[in-house]
N, C-alpha and C positions, 0 to 999 in steps of 0.2 A: 503493500501501500505506499504508495506517495504521499510525502508530508501534502505537495499541492493540492492531493482531493479534497482533504476539506477546506481549502484555502478560501477565502471569502471577499468580495471585491464590493466596491462602491460605484458607484455614477451622480449624475448629478440629480436624481430623482430617487433611487433606489439604494438601499445597505445592504448588505448580507448575500448578496449574488454569490451563485457557486458557477463554476467554469461553465456547467451545460447552459445558464440563463446567459453567460456573455456571449458564449457562440450564437447561440439562438438569437441575440440582441443582431450581433455580428452578422450572421446571414441576411436576416430581413435589411440589414441598410445594405450590405451588398447586391440583395435584390431588386432593391429599388431603383437601380439602374446598372442593368448588367454591361451596358457599353464600354461605363466609366471605369478611368483607371483607380486605381487601390492603394497604398499601403499599408502596412500593418506594422507598427512599432511597438516593441517593448524596451522599459528603460524602468532604471532604478536608480533614484535619489536618496540621501541620507544625509541627517543632523546629528550628532551627540548631545544628548538631554540628561537630565538631571532626576530621578525622582524626588519623592516629598521628603525621603532621606537622606538626601544629598549625592545616590547613588549614581555615578552617570551610568549612560545605554545608549546604543546605536539603535534612534526609529527610521527604519527604511522603508519607504516610498516605493512600491511598482504601481508601473503605469501601461497598461495595453490602449491603446490605439490604435485606430480603422479612421485613416483618410480618406474621403474620395476628394481625389489630387484637381485641386481649384473651385472645389463645393465645400469644404469642411469637413467635419468629422464628430467622431464619439471618440470619449474615453471612459475607461472604467480602472479603479486604483484600488491598493490594495497596502495596509499600514503593518509591519512586524516588527517586533521589538530584538534585540541581541546585545548581551552583555561581554563584554570581556573584550572590545575592539579598542585598540590603543593608538598605533598608528595611521595616519594618512593612506599608506598603502594597502593598510589591513581594510578600511571602509572604502576603498575606491573596489580593493577583492570582493570585498562580498557584496558590494552593489553590483557587481561583472557574472558573478558569480549564482547569485537570485535573478537575475536579467535569464541565464544561461537556464537555468532550473525551469523557470516560469517558464518560457520558450521550449521546450524539449515536451511538456508535460502540455501547453494548452497548443500549440500547431498541428499536432497529431489529430487532436479534438476534433478543431475546426475543422479540418481537412476531410476526414471523416466525414459532418455533417453536410460538406460540400461535395460528399462525393466523389471526392477526389480530387477537385478541382482549386488545388493549391495557386494554381497560373492566374486565378482572378486577383490578386494580389501581390504585390511587393513584400518581401518582407525582411526590415531590419532591426538590430537593435543598439540601440541607443546607449551611449557611455557619457557620463558628465565627467568627459577627461576634454584638455585642448592643448592648444599649442601655448596659451599664456598662463602663465600660476606656477604653480608649485607641482602638478600633475601634469605637469609636457612632459617629465621625462617615466612615465610609466606608460604612454600611448601603443609604443611597439606591443608589450608586453601583453595588455588589457584588449586589444584589438586581434593578438595571436591567440588568444585564449576564445575570442568569438566566432574566431574562422578555422579554428583548430575543430570547434563544435559544426562547423558546416555553418552557419552563419556569417551576413554580411552585418560589419561594424560601423557604424558611423558619432565620430566624435563631435564635438563644440566646433561650430554653430550650428552643424548639422545634425545634433541631438538634442531634439525637442522634446523627445516622449520622457527625456531623464532632467535634461536638465529644465524646462517649464515646465511642463505638465506635471510630474513626479512630484517636481521645487515646490509645483503652485501647496504641497498636501502637506509638507514638512511640517 
């Protein structure tokens, strides 16, 4: 049983959405205009927070975004907490690993619901690293992690699922 199986997501109108719910909503969105181009992006952002006792933890937000090119989109997000993440490198690794794990679970389920038609959208994993700032030294490592799992990686400024959508909920 995958950890992802019991994961719940939110959107602007609903909470506690299971993957099956998201898949149905995305399928409906794709079916609205079958001739349009779509992009499915998954990205995670995080922030170090403190609980009421002052103990630090990492709050990770993963976003699943379906975008109809030129016409907007829909997104779903999920919060997860993690202890004992102390360095920026660990923080970025956890973000990337959670995005990969989410993609590995979610995409095959979506593909099955679409009767194998994964060509209806372009798939990308968005990573919250870029050429500016402390994370620039990690770009090759983390994009390599994503590519090694068979996915396309995008970094800032193209990584909107992580650096804009997920960031909105941290």
